[in-house]
C-alpha positions, 0 to 999 in steps of 0.5 A: 991264353990265344982263346981268350983274346980271340974272344976279347977282341971278339967281344969288343968288336960286338960292342962296337956293332951292338946298336949300329951296324950300316955303312956310313953311305946306307947311313946316310941314305936312311938319314935322308929317307928320315928327313923327307919322310918327316917332311912329308908327314907335318906337310899331310898333318898341316893340310888335315889341319888347314881344311879343318880351320881356315885361320890354320898358320902353316909353317915352310920347312926348309930341311933338318938334320940326323944325329946320332948319340956317340954309341949310335944307341939313338938317333934324333931326326930334327927339322926346320921352318918357318910361318910365312908371316913370320921370322922365327924358326919353329923345329920337329924333333923326333927320337928312335931308338936304334938296337939290333937293327931293329928301329922304335920310335920314342915317346917324348917328354911332355911334362916339360913348362916352356922349353925343351930339347925338342925346341932349339936346334940340337947340337950334342949327344953325351953318352953318360956313363951311368945307368945304360941308356943313358943322355945327357942332350945340348939343344942351342939356338941365336934368333936376332928380331928387328924391332919396329920402334913403337909409340903411344897413343898421341904419336911420341916415340915409346924410348928404350931403357938405357943400353937397349936398341931395336935388335931383339935377340932370342940365345937358348942353350938347353940341357936334358938328361932322358933315360931310354926306358922301353918305348920311351924318354923320360927326362932327369931333374936337375938337382940343385938342393933348393925348391926351384920354384924359388929365384934363380931357380925359378928362371934356370929350371924347366919341366925338367931341362936347365936352360942358359937363355937369354931373350931380351933386346940387344945392348949394344956392350961387348962384354956383356956375357954370353949364355952358354951350357958346355959338358966336360965329359972326362970329369962328368960335369956341367958348367953354365952360365944365364941370363935374364931379366927380373922384370920382363914387362909382360913379355915386351922386353926388360924394364929394367936397364940391368941382367941377372946374371947366373953361373954355376957347376953341375956333377953328373953323381949316383945316376943324378947330375948335382949343383956344386957351385953358383954365383949370381951378380949383374950386367952392369954391375949395379952401381955403375947405373948411379944417375944424379937426377937433379940439383940444387943451392939453396940459401937456409940462413947462414949457410948455402946448403946443396941439393943431390938427388940421386937414382939407384939401383940396391938389392933389397930383401928379396928383390933390385928396387930403383931407389932416390937417394937425396943428400944434403951439403951444407957446412961440413956435413952430410946428410942422407935421406930415401925413397923407397917408392919414388915416382917421379923425378924430382925437379930442382923445386922439388929439393927444398929443404925442410930447416929451421934456423935457431937462435945459436944459428944452427939448422934442424933438418927435418929429414924423412925415409921412406922405405920397404922390406920387399920382402914375402911374408906379413909386412914384407912389402910395408910401407915404412915411414921415418922422420928426422931431426938433424941438427948441423953446426960449424962443427957435428951432426947429431940426431935431436929426434926421430918418428917413425910410423909403417902401413900395417900398424895403428900408431906412429912410435918416437925416441929422442934424447932429453939430455940425460936419458934415451926416451921411447912410446908411442903417440897418443888420444888416451894411454894405452898398455905397450903389448895392446897394440891392436888398440892402437887405432890412433894417426898421426894426421897432421905435422908442422912448424909453428914455429922456429922452434917447435914442432907439432904432431896432431894426432886423432882418431874419429872422434878425439884428437891432441897435439904433442910437441917437439921443443928444442930448447938450449940446456947449458950450451947443448940443442935437445928435445923435449916432447910435450902433450897437449889436452885431449879434445873431443872433436866437434859433431858437424 
C-alpha cells in the first residue's frame, strides 16, 4: 500500500515538471535573453532589407514579453515596436514548444486573412481539456489615434456622422484555437453551423480566428458596448461581443450613424468550439435615429394638409436602408408614402401634395412608393414603384386605384374596385396572354391629371401608343374608380 502511494506521488511530481522544471530565476533569465534575441533578429532583418531597398520602413522595437501556457509546455515571445512616422504599434510573435528541456520553434498558421493572435498583444493562454497539446490563445489591443480634419477640394470641412468625433479607436480581441502538431501550430476553425461568408460571420471569423472587434470613430456615448472575449474554463465556454460597421466607407470610417452588435457563446465539445447561442442588434437602436427633416402646411380645397418628411433607418431584406417617409395629415386622416431610393433631403416645397378636389369637396390624393427588396438574386435590387389614389373625406380614407411597375419588367399592372368587384390587369397596347411576360414591352411613359376627376396613363413603344383613362365618378353616394382604354394610335414618323 505504501509503495502505491509513493508511486502516485512520483507520478504527480512528474506531471508538474513534464514540460518545464527550471527555477523561476532561470526562467526569467531565459525569457529576457529570448526577447533580446528576437529584437536583434528583427533589427538585423530590417538592416538587410534597407540595404536592398532605400524606401524600406524601419520599426523601432521597444521591448517585449513572454507568456506561458498553464502547463508550461508552450511559451510565446512577443516584441512590440512602431514606425517612426506612424503612431501605430507593430508586433512580432514567436512560439516555442518546451518538452523535457528541449525547445522547438513552432511554425505559425498562415491561413488567417485579416487578423490573428500574433497581431495583437497576447493576454491569455488557456489549456483546453482535450486532445493533448491544444490551447486557446486570446490577444487584445486598444489603440486610439487623433484624426485630423478632412476637407473637400474647395476647402469645405467634411462633417462626420453624428456621434463621431476626431478620435479613431481600434479595439480588438482575437481568439485562436491551436494544436501543437510536430513542429507546427495548427488552427481549428470555430463552428458556427452556417456559411461563414454570410453576415455576421464574415465580420467575426477571419481564417480560423474569432474576433471581437471595433474599428471606427470613437463615439461620445457612455453606454456604448465594448467588444470582449471571455473564456470560462470551468464550463468550457467562450462568450463574445463584437461591434462592426455595415458600411465602412472603403476603410475611411463608418459612414452610417449606427454599429452592428453581435454576441453569443461558443461551447467547447468534441474538440471544437461550437456556437450554441447568438443574438444581434444595433447601437444605438434604429428607432432612435428617426429624424424629421422637413414640415410644411398646404391649403388643399377647404382643408389644411400638414406634410412631414422623416428619415428612418430600417432593416430591409439583407441589410439596413435609409428610407424617406412623407406623411400627409388631413381631416383627421393620415396617408404615407415611402422612398427607398431618395438621394437628397426634401425641402419644404418638395412636399407639395398631388391632389384634386371633388364635387362633394372630398379630396383624392395620389401618392407614390419607391421600394426595393434589398436582397440577392434576380431583381433583389430592383425598384418597385406603386402609385395609389386615396379618397379623403371627413369620415374616412379609402384606396380607390393602384398601379404598379418594377425595373425588371416592361409593363405596369393595376387593381381597383369598380363598386361591384375587384378588377386587375395590365396597361397594354395590344392584348397579350397574361402568362406571356416576354411579350410585354410597353412602358408607361407619361401620366397626368386631365381634370379634377380624370387621370391619364399614356402607354407606348417605338411605333404605337394608347391612353388609359382613370375616371373617379359617383355611384350612389360613393366615389369609385372606372378605367377606360383609348384608341390604339400609330406614332407619326419624323
